[in-house]
PQR file with spaces between the fields and no chain letter, atoms N, CA, C, O and H, PARSE charges and radii, in Angstrom:
ATOM       1  N    MET     1      -6.754  -28.260   14.539 -0.4000 1.5000
ATOM       2  CA   MET     1      -7.767  -27.345   14.010 -0.0000 2.0000
ATOM       3  C    MET     1      -8.929  -28.136   13.390  0.5500 1.7000
ATOM       4  O    MET     1      -8.761  -29.256   12.906 -0.5500 1.4000
ATOM       5  N    HIS     2     -10.086  -27.521   13.425 -0.4000 1.5000
ATOM       6  CA   HIS     2     -11.258  -28.191   12.869 -0.0000 2.0000
ATOM       7  C    HIS     2     -11.258  -28.093   11.345  0.5500 1.7000
ATOM       8  O    HIS     2     -10.618  -27.222   10.755 -0.5500 1.4000
ATOM       9  H    HIS     2     -10.222  -26.612   13.819  0.4000 1.0000
ATOM      10  N    LYS     3     -11.983  -28.997   10.741 -0.4000 1.5000
ATOM      11  CA   LYS     3     -12.068  -29.014    9.289 -0.0000 2.0000
ATOM      12  C    LYS     3     -12.827  -27.788    8.780  0.5500 1.7000
ATOM      13  O    LYS     3     -12.555  -27.284    7.690 -0.5500 1.4000
ATOM      14  H    LYS     3     -12.503  -29.705   11.220  0.4000 1.0000
ATOM      15  N    SER     4     -13.784  -27.315    9.585 -0.4000 1.5000
ATOM      16  CA   SER     4     -14.592  -26.161    9.181 -0.0000 2.0000
ATOM      17  C    SER     4     -13.726  -24.918    9.004  0.5500 1.7000
ATOM      18  O    SER     4     -14.002  -24.073    8.153 -0.5500 1.4000
ATOM      19  H    SER     4     -14.005  -27.724   10.471  0.4000 1.0000
ATOM      20  N    PHE     5     -12.670  -24.815    9.822 -0.4000 1.5000
ATOM      21  CA   PHE     5     -11.783  -23.655    9.723 -0.0000 2.0000
ATOM      22  C    PHE     5     -11.104  -23.631    8.356  0.5500 1.7000
ATOM      23  O    PHE     5     -10.999  -22.577    7.730 -0.5500 1.4000
ATOM      24  H    PHE     5     -12.445  -25.502   10.513  0.4000 1.0000
ATOM      25  N    ALA     6     -10.648  -24.786    7.899 -0.4000 1.5000
ATOM      26  CA   ALA     6      -9.995  -24.876    6.595 -0.0000 2.0000
ATOM      27  C    ALA     6     -10.997  -24.537    5.495  0.5500 1.7000
ATOM      28  O    ALA     6     -10.647  -23.912    4.495 -0.5500 1.4000
ATOM      29  H    ALA     6     -10.734  -25.642    8.408  0.4000 1.0000
ATOM      30  N    ALA     7     -12.240  -24.953    5.689 -0.4000 1.5000
ATOM      31  CA   ALA     7     -13.275  -24.681    4.690 -0.0000 2.0000
ATOM      32  C    ALA     7     -13.517  -23.181    4.592  0.5500 1.7000
ATOM      33  O    ALA     7     -13.671  -22.646    3.495 -0.5500 1.4000
ATOM      34  H    ALA     7     -12.524  -25.461    6.502  0.4000 1.0000
ATOM      35  N    VAL     8     -13.552  -22.502    5.734 -0.4000 1.5000
ATOM      36  CA   VAL     8     -13.761  -21.053    5.752 -0.0000 2.0000
ATOM      37  C    VAL     8     -12.587  -20.352    5.091  0.5500 1.7000
ATOM      38  O    VAL     8     -12.779  -19.388    4.350 -0.5500 1.4000
ATOM      39  H    VAL     8     -13.427  -22.937    6.626  0.4000 1.0000
ATOM      40  N    ASP     9     -11.377  -20.823    5.348 -0.4000 1.5000
ATOM      41  CA   ASP     9     -10.183  -20.225    4.760 -0.0000 2.0000
ATOM      42  C    ASP     9     -10.225  -20.373    3.243  0.5500 1.7000
ATOM      43  O    ASP     9      -9.901  -19.443    2.505 -0.5500 1.4000
ATOM      44  H    ASP     9     -11.221  -21.606    5.950  0.4000 1.0000
ATOM      45  N    GLU    10     -10.630  -21.558    2.792 -0.4000 1.5000
ATOM      46  CA   GLU    10     -10.720  -21.812    1.359 -0.0000 2.0000
ATOM      47  C    GLU    10     -11.786  -20.907    0.738  0.5500 1.7000
ATOM      48  O    GLU    10     -11.623  -20.402   -0.373 -0.5500 1.4000
ATOM      49  H    GLU    10     -10.893  -22.314    3.392  0.4000 1.0000
ATOM      50  N    TYR    11     -12.878  -20.713    1.479 -0.4000 1.5000
ATOM      51  CA   TYR    11     -13.976  -19.862    1.006 -0.0000 2.0000
ATOM      52  C    TYR    11     -13.504  -18.423    0.849  0.5500 1.7000
ATOM      53  O    TYR    11     -13.834  -17.753   -0.130 -0.5500 1.4000
ATOM      54  H    TYR    11     -13.011  -21.123    2.382  0.4000 1.0000
ATOM      55  N    LEU    12     -12.722  -17.949    1.835 -0.4000 1.5000
ATOM      56  CA   LEU    12     -12.226  -16.569    1.777 -0.0000 2.0000
ATOM      57  C    LEU    12     -11.284  -16.389    0.593  0.5500 1.7000
ATOM      58  O    LEU    12     -11.350  -15.381   -0.111 -0.5500 1.4000
ATOM      59  H    LEU    12     -12.455  -18.493    2.631  0.4000 1.0000
ATOM      60  N    VAL    13     -10.411  -17.363    0.374 -0.4000 1.5000
ATOM      61  CA   VAL    13      -9.463  -17.279   -0.745 -0.0000 2.0000
ATOM      62  C    VAL    13     -10.224  -17.246   -2.064  0.5500 1.7000
ATOM      63  O    VAL    13      -9.866  -16.504   -2.979 -0.5500 1.4000
ATOM      64  H    VAL    13     -10.357  -18.182    0.945  0.4000 1.0000
ATOM      65  N    TRP    14     -11.286  -18.066   -2.155 -0.4000 1.5000
ATOM      66  CA   TRP    14     -12.085  -18.114   -3.378 -0.0000 2.0000
ATOM      67  C    TRP    14     -12.781  -16.775   -3.599  0.5500 1.7000
ATOM      68  O    TRP    14     -12.872  -16.290   -4.727 -0.5500 1.4000
ATOM      69  H    TRP    14     -11.576  -18.669   -1.412  0.4000 1.0000
ATOM      70  N    ASN    15     -13.273  -16.183   -2.509 -0.4000 1.5000
ATOM      71  CA   ASN    15     -13.952  -14.883   -2.599 -0.0000 2.0000
ATOM      72  C    ASN    15     -12.986  -13.799   -3.066  0.5500 1.7000
ATOM      73  O    ASN    15     -13.336  -12.978   -3.913 -0.5500 1.4000
ATOM      74  H    ASN    15     -13.199  -16.577   -1.592  0.4000 1.0000
ATOM      75  N    VAL    16     -11.779  -13.792   -2.522 -0.4000 1.5000
ATOM      76  CA   VAL    16     -10.777  -12.789   -2.897 -0.0000 2.0000
ATOM      77  C    VAL    16     -10.412  -12.956   -4.367  0.5500 1.7000
ATOM      78  O    VAL    16     -10.266  -11.967   -5.086 -0.5500 1.4000
ATOM      79  H    VAL    16     -11.495  -14.459   -1.834  0.4000 1.0000
ATOM      80  N    SER    17     -10.265  -14.199   -4.818 -0.4000 1.5000
ATOM      81  CA   SER    17      -9.922  -14.457   -6.216 -0.0000 2.0000
ATOM      82  C    SER    17     -11.025  -13.930   -7.127  0.5500 1.7000
ATOM      83  O    SER    17     -10.751  -13.325   -8.164 -0.5500 1.4000
ATOM      84  H    SER    17     -10.384  -15.002   -4.234  0.4000 1.0000
ATOM      85  N    ASN    18     -12.275  -14.166   -6.733 -0.4000 1.5000
ATOM      86  CA   ASN    18     -13.415  -13.681   -7.525 -0.0000 2.0000
ATOM      87  C    ASN    18     -13.432  -12.163   -7.560  0.5500 1.7000
ATOM      88  O    ASN    18     -13.678  -11.565   -8.607 -0.5500 1.4000
ATOM      89  H    ASN    18     -12.498  -14.657   -5.891  0.4000 1.0000
ATOM      90  N    ALA    19     -13.174  -11.539   -6.425 -0.4000 1.5000
ATOM      91  CA   ALA    19     -13.189  -10.079   -6.346 -0.0000 2.0000
ATOM      92  C    ALA    19     -12.112   -9.493   -7.258  0.5500 1.7000
ATOM      93  O    ALA    19     -12.349   -8.494   -7.937 -0.5500 1.4000
ATOM      94  H    ALA    19     -12.975  -12.025   -5.574  0.4000 1.0000
ATOM      95  N    LEU    20     -10.936  -10.108   -7.274 -0.4000 1.5000
ATOM      96  CA   LEU    20      -9.850   -9.608   -8.114 -0.0000 2.0000
ATOM      97  C    LEU    20     -10.202   -9.759   -9.586  0.5500 1.7000
ATOM      98  O    LEU    20      -9.860   -8.900  -10.399 -0.5500 1.4000
ATOM      99  H    LEU    20     -10.744  -10.920   -6.723  0.4000 1.0000
ATOM     100  N    MET    21     -10.878  -10.838   -9.931 -0.4000 1.5000
ATOM     101  CA   MET    21     -11.262  -11.059  -11.327 -0.0000 2.0000
ATOM     102  C    MET    21     -12.292  -10.022  -11.757  0.5500 1.7000
ATOM     103  O    MET    21     -12.281   -9.568  -12.901 -0.5500 1.4000
ATOM     104  H    MET    21     -11.156  -11.536   -9.271  0.4000 1.0000
ATOM     105  N    LEU    22     -13.189   -9.645  -10.834 -0.4000 1.5000
ATOM     106  CA   LEU    22     -14.211   -8.644  -11.151 -0.0000 2.0000
ATOM     107  C    LEU    22     -13.574   -7.268  -11.345  0.5500 1.7000
ATOM     108  O    LEU    22     -14.085   -6.443  -12.102 -0.5500 1.4000
ATOM     109  H    LEU    22     -13.198  -10.014   -9.905  0.4000 1.0000
ATOM     110  N    LEU    23     -12.465   -7.028  -10.664 -0.4000 1.5000
ATOM     111  CA   LEU    23     -11.785   -5.742  -10.808 -0.0000 2.0000
ATOM     112  C    LEU    23     -11.101   -5.704  -12.163  0.5500 1.7000
ATOM     113  O    LEU    23     -10.462   -4.709  -12.504 -0.5500 1.4000
ATOM     114  H    LEU    23     -12.049   -7.698  -10.049  0.4000 1.0000
């Protein structure tokens, strides 16, 4: 797998964590 894929996955996890904190 490409490194960019891992970066996108990390980005999504970070976004979900932020969304949960805002809730």
